[in-house]
C-alpha positions in Angstrom: -57.4 -73.9 -98.4 -56.7 -77.3 -97.0 -53.7 -75.7 -95.4 -55.7 -73.3 -93.4 -58.3 -76.1 -92.5 -55.2 -78.3 -91.3 -53.9 -75.3 -89.2 -57.4 -74.7 -87.6 -57.4 -78.6 -87.0 -54.1 -78.2 -85.1 -55.2 -75.2 -83.1 -58.5 -76.9 -81.8 -56.7 -80.1 -80.6 -57.3 -82.5 -78.9 -60.9 -82.3 -80.3 -61.4 -82.4 -84.2 -62.7 -79.3 -85.7 -66.2 -81.1 -86.3 -66.9 -81.3 -82.4 -66.7 -77.5 -82.5 -68.8 -76.8 -85.6 -71.6 -79.2 -84.5 -71.9 -76.7 -81.4 -73.1 -74.1 -84.1 -75.4 -76.6 -86.2 -75.1 -80.5 -86.0 -75.0 -80.6 -90.0 -72.1 -78.2 -90.1 -69.2 -80.5 -90.5 -66.0 -80.7 -92.5 -65.3 -84.3 -92.4 -68.0 -86.1 -90.6 -71.1 -87.0 -92.8 -74.6 -86.4 -91.2 -77.9 -86.1 -92.2 -81.0 -84.2 -91.1 -84.5 -85.8 -91.0 -87.0 -83.5 -93.0 -90.1 -85.8 -93.2 -91.5 -88.7 -91.2 -94.2 -91.0 -92.2 -96.0 -94.0 -90.3 -98.3 -95.2 -92.9 -97.9 -98.8 -92.2 -98.1 -100.5 -88.8 -95.0 -101.1 -87.0 -92.8 -99.1 -89.5 -91.4 -95.6 -90.1 -90.2 -94.0 -93.1 -87.6 -91.2 -93.0 -86.6 -88.7 -95.6 -83.0 -87.6 -94.8 -81.1 -84.5 -96.1 -77.4 -85.5 -96.0 -74.5 -83.2 -95.8 -72.6 -82.2 -98.7 -70.1 -85.3 -98.4 -73.0 -87.7 -99.4 -72.1 -89.2 -102.9 -75.3 -91.2 -103.5 -76.0 -95.0 -103.6 -76.4 -97.8 -105.9 -80.0 -99.4 -106.0 -79.8 -102.3 -103.4 -76.9 -100.9 -101.2 -77.1 -99.9 -97.5 -76.1 -97.0 -95.4 -75.1 -97.0 -91.7 -76.8 -94.4 -89.6 -75.7 -93.4 -86.1 -78.5 -92.5 -83.5 -77.8 -91.2 -80.1 -80.0 -93.0 -77.3 -79.7 -92.0 -73.7 -76.2 -90.4 -74.3 -75.0 -93.6 -76.0 -74.4 -93.7 -80.0 -75.7 -96.8 -81.6 -75.2 -97.6 -85.4 -77.6 -99.6 -87.7 -77.4 -100.5 -91.4 -80.6 -99.8 -93.6 -81.1 -99.8 -97.2 -82.5 -96.8 -99.0 -86.0 -97.3 -100.5 -85.5 -94.5 -103.1 -84.1 -94.8 -106.5 -80.6 -94.3 -107.1 -79.5 -90.8 -108.5 -82.2 -88.9 -106.7 -81.9 -85.4 -108.0 -82.5 -83.6 -104.5 -79.9 -86.0 -103.1 -82.2 -86.9 -100.2 -82.4 -90.5 -98.7 -85.4 -92.5 -98.0 -85.3 -95.2 -95.2 -88.1 -97.3 -94.1 -87.5 -99.0 -90.9 -89.4 -101.8 -89.4 -89.6 -101.6 -85.5 -88.3 -105.2 -84.6 -89.3 -106.4 -80.9 -85.6 -106.6 -79.8 -84.4 -103.7 -82.3 -83.2 -100.9 -79.9 -82.5 -98.4 -83.0 -85.6 -99.4 -85.0 -88.0 -99.0 -81.9 -86.5 -95.8 -81.0 -86.9 -94.4 -84.5 -90.3 -95.6 -84.8 -91.2 -94.0 -81.6 -89.2 -90.7 -81.6 -87.9 -89.7 -85.1 -89.3 -86.3 -85.9 -88.3 -83.6 -88.4 -85.2 -81.9 -87.3 -83.5 -85.1 -85.8 -79.8 -85.5 -86.8 -78.0 -88.7 -87.5 -74.6 -89.7 -88.2 -74.3 -91.4 -91.8 -71.7 -93.4 -93.6 -71.2 -93.6 -97.2 -73.5 -96.3 -98.9 -71.9 -99.8 -99.2 -72.4 -103.2 -100.1 -72.2 -105.4 -103.3 -76.1 -106.3 -103.4 -76.7 -103.7 -106.2 -78.0 -103.5 -109.6 -75.4 -104.0 -112.1 -74.2 -100.9 -114.3 -75.1 -103.0 -117.4 -78.7 -103.9 -116.8 -79.8 -107.4 -117.6 -82.6 -107.7 -120.1 -84.8 -109.8 -117.7 -84.8 -109.1 -113.9 -86.6 -110.9 -111.2 -86.9 -109.3 -107.8 -87.8 -111.3 -104.8 -88.4 -110.1 -101.0 -90.0 -110.8 -98.1 -91.0 -108.6 -95.0 -88.4 -105.9 -94.3 -86.3 -107.3 -97.0 -88.5 -105.2 -99.5 -86.4 -102.3 -99.0 -83.2 -102.7 -101.2 -85.2 -104.5 -103.8 -87.7 -101.6 -103.8 -84.9 -99.2 -104.6 -83.9 -101.4 -107.5 -87.5 -101.5 -108.8 -87.9 -97.8 -108.7 -84.5 -97.1 -110.3 -85.6 -99.3 -113.1 -89.0 -97.5 -113.3 -87.4 -94.1 -113.3 -85.0 -95.2 -116.1 -88.0 -96.5 -118.1 -86.4 -99.8 -118.3 -87.4 -101.5 -121.5 -86.9 -105.1 -120.5 -88.7 -107.6 -118.5 -89.2 -107.1 -114.7 -91.1 -109.3 -112.2 -91.4 -108.2 -108.5 -92.5 -110.7 -106.2 -93.1 -109.7 -102.4 -94.3 -111.9 -99.3 -95.8 -110.2 -96.4 -98.3 -111.0 -93.5 -101.2 -109.2 -94.7 -101.9 -106.2 -97.3 -101.8 -103.6 -94.7 -98.0 -104.6 -93.9 -96.7 -103.9 -97.5 -94.9 -100.6 -97.4 -94.9 -98.0 -100.3 -97.9 -99.8 -102.0 -98.9 -96.4 -103.7 -95.5 -96.3 -105.4 -96.1 -100.0 -106.6 -99.4 -99.1 -107.9 -97.9 -96.1 -109.7 -95.2 -98.3 -111.2 -97.6 -100.8 -112.5 -99.9 -98.1 -113.9 -97.1 -96.6 -115.8 -95.0 -99.7 -116.8 -96.8 -102.6 -118.6 -93.5 -104.6 -118.7 -93.4 -104.8 -114.9 -95.2 -107.8 -113.2 -95.7 -106.9 -109.7 -97.2 -109.7 -107.3 -97.9 -109.6 -103.6 -98.4 -112.9 -101.5 -99.7 -113.3 -98.0 -98.7 -117.2 -97.3 -100.3 -117.1 -93.7 -103.8 -116.1 -95.4 -103.1 -118.3 -98.3 -103.7 -115.7 -100.9 -102.1 -113.5 -103.1 -102.8 -110.6 -105.5 -101.2 -109.1 -108.6 -101.0 -105.2 -109.0 -102.0 -104.9 -112.5 -102.0 -102.1 -115.1 -105.2 -100.4 -115.7 -107.6 -101.7 -118.3 -107.6 -99.2 -121.2 -110.7 -96.9 -121.2 -111.2 -97.8 -125.0 -111.7 -101.7 -124.2 -114.5 -103.1 -126.2 -117.9 -103.2 -124.5 -118.0 -106.2 -122.0 -114.4 -106.5 -121.7 -113.6 -103.7 -119.0 -114.6 -100.7 -117.2 -116.6 -98.1 -118.9 -114.4 -94.9 -120.0 -113.7 -92.7 -117.0 -114.3 -95.4 -114.4 -111.7 -96.1 -111.8 -109.2 -98.9 -112.5 -108.5 -101.5 -110.1 -105.0 -102.0 -108.8 -105.2 -105.6 -108.1 -106.6 -108.8 -109.8 -109.0 -111.0 -107.8 -107.2 -112.8 -105.0 -105.3 -116.0 -106.1 -104.6 -118.9 -104.0 -100.8 -119.0 -102.9 -98.3 -120.9 -100.7 -94.7 -120.7 -99.8 -92.0 -120.0 -102.6 -91.5 -122.9 -104.7 -90.6 -124.2 -108.4 -94.4 -123.7 -109.5 -94.1 -120.0 -108.1 -91.0 -119.4 -110.0 -92.4 -120.7 -113.1 -95.6 -118.8 -112.9 -94.0 -115.5 -111.9 -91.0 -115.5 -114.2 -91.0 -118.4 -116.6 -87.8 -116.8 -118.2 -86.0 -117.1 -114.8 -83.3 -119.1 -116.4 -82.2 -116.4 -119.0 -82.4 -113.7 -116.4 -80.8 -112.4 -113.0 -82.7 -112.6 -109.8 -82.1 -110.6 -106.7 -83.5 -111.7 -103.4 -83.7 -110.2 -99.8 -85.7 -111.7 -97.1 -86.2 -114.1 -94.3 -83.6 -117.0 -94.2 -86.4 -119.4 -95.2 -87.3 -117.7 -98.3 -83.7 -116.9 -99.3 -82.8 -120.6 -98.8 -85.9 -121.8 -100.9 -84.7 -119.5 -103.8 -81.3 -120.6 -103.6 -82.2 -124.3 -103.3 -84.3 -124.2 -106.7 -81.6 -122.2 -108.7 -78.9 -124.6 -107.5 -80.8 -127.7 -108.5 -81.3 -126.1 -111.8 -77.6 -125.3 -112.3 -78.2 -121.7 -112.0 -76.7 -120.7 -108.6 -74.7 -117.7 -110.2 -77.9 -116.2 -111.3 -79.0 -115.2 -108.0 -77.6 -112.3 -105.9 -78.8 -111.9 -102.5 -78.4 -109.7 -99.3 -79.2 -111.0 -95.6 -80.4 -108.7 -92.9 -80.6 -111.7 -90.4 -77.7 -113.7 -89.3 -78.1 -117.3 -90.0 -75.7 -119.6 -88.1 -74.6 -123.2 -88.1 -75.3 -125.5 -85.3 -72.5 -125.6 -82.6 -71.8 -129.0 -80.8 -71.8 -128.0 -76.9 -68.8 -130.1 -76.3 -66.7 -127.6 -78.6 -67.8 -124.8 -76.2 -64.8 -124.7 -74.0 -62.0 -122.3 -72.6 -61.9 -118.6 -71.9 -61.8 -115.6 -73.9 -59.3 -112.9 -72.8 -60.3 -109.3 -73.8 -56.7 -108.2 -73.4 -56.9 -104.5 -74.0 -59.5 -104.2 -71.2 -58.1 -106.9 -68.9 -61.3 -108.5 -68.8 -61.8 -112.5 -69.2 -65.0 -114.6 -69.7 -65.7 -118.3 -69.8 -66.9 -119.1 -73.5 -70.6 -119.8 -74.0 -70.7 -120.6 -77.5 -72.3 -116.9 -78.4 -70.7 -114.5 -80.6 -67.5 -112.6 -79.4 -69.7 -109.4 -79.5 -72.4 -110.9 -77.4 -69.9 -112.3 -75.0 -67.9 -109.0 -74.5 -71.2 -107.3 -74.0 -72.0 -109.8 -71.4 -68.8 -109.2 -69.8 -69.6 -105.4 -69.3 -67.5 -104.1 -72.5 -69.2 -101.9 -75.1 -67.4 -102.5 -78.4 -68.4 -100.7 -81.4 -70.9 -102.4 -83.7 -73.4 -101.7 -86.5 -75.2 -104.3 -88.4 -74.6 -107.4 -86.0 -74.7 -109.7 -89.0 -71.3 -109.3 -90.5 -71.9 -106.9 -93.4 -70.7 -103.4 -92.0 -67.3 -104.4 -90.4 -67.9 -101.8 -87.6 -67.1 -104.5 -84.8 -63.6 -105.7 -86.4 -61.0 -106.4 -83.8 -57.6 -108.4 -83.7 -57.5 -112.0 -82.6 -54.0 -112.1 -81.0 -54.1 -116.0 -80.3 -56.4 -118.8 -80.1 -59.0 -120.2 -82.5 -62.5 -118.6 -83.5 -65.3 -120.2 -85.6 -67.5 -118.3 -88.3 -70.8 -118.7 -87.0 -72.4 -118.5 -90.6 -70.2 -121.3 -92.1 -68.6 -123.1 -89.3 -65.1 -122.5 -90.7 -62.4 -122.5 -88.1 -59.4 -119.9 -88.1 -56.4 -119.6 -85.8 -53.8 -117.6 -87.5 -52.4 -115.1 -84.7 -52.8 -111.3 -85.0 -55.7 -111.3 -87.5 -58.6 -108.9 -87.6 -62.0 -110.8 -87.0 -65.6 -109.6 -87.2 -66.8 -110.2 -83.4 -70.7 -110.5 -84.3 -70.1 -113.4 -86.5 -67.3 -115.1 -84.7 -67.2 -117.4 -81.7 -64.3 -118.5 -79.6 -63.1 -122.0 -79.8 -61.0 -122.7 -76.7 -58.8 -120.3 -75.1 -58.6 -117.1 -77.1 -57.2 -113.5 -76.7 -59.1 -110.6 -78.5 -57.8 -107.2 -78.4 -60.6 -105.1 -77.2 
């Protein structure tokens, strides 16, 4: 059978067979993986949740991983990385993505405004090392902030569907209750699993709440609601501040014996890491970043010229990433996440020196592949794009 496919591929040259199949139906492909949007929800201000039906090539994801999708905007394909929020191993093979429309996010704003059932997007296999281990720890702490909720929510929903018998604590930071996506799922999980401690915090308002299991209908008189009365999904508001050691002790007093997974703003990630490292527990923290944290650059180090040799274009170094520098020079290199996790913008550094914007580390080995989005030129540099 593959011999026949190879023959057809040869006969349709110079275009791959998928270019012809997509004219019949966008999701009819031999090699390329795509997904069709089947449902769209805008239940949280500024966010959109998409349910995708992937083509047959989809092999699933591990809770916490991300996928890269490609969206055509004004005739140009743009790719971005998003973490599925659904539990791993979904029987219908569908993927659920919750995308927050960031003010400078071209793709996220486009999806928020324009996504509709029937839209087809390109899809790459799930990737990333931020994931629940196959052998589940007995105690798991999940911490998230803002849009960082997506990978840890997949973890929480996976553990719930597995009827995980261990101890789970989930702590999420948001600006306000209305900004918490998938709250109905959180309430359902708290109702079904008494071993899951779920707490939401709103530091800007100085309060938080615990999504608690319902009080049993048979509770003694005076200790709970009357039989048949509706249950409250949250305890009374509690005063809270930013994440600190006291927070950790209150939410998960057993944290030293468990594994912690965290995703959110850099300030939250740094607070968690700092506490764990001070306790000698740095290896107990597993994290995923969806924003690029950079090290300070001395302006005196920003010198020289970058040559984009494959295009015959050159530009004076400005201290920005090579991806931004190339775009400012009128080039359009391929990219995805813009933060060093998807490797879409990899190019070869023919000569010169570059700095890793995350760590400040310098590298000058010639003819080496580098990631444009997390690298900046140091002096005269030749990049093959």
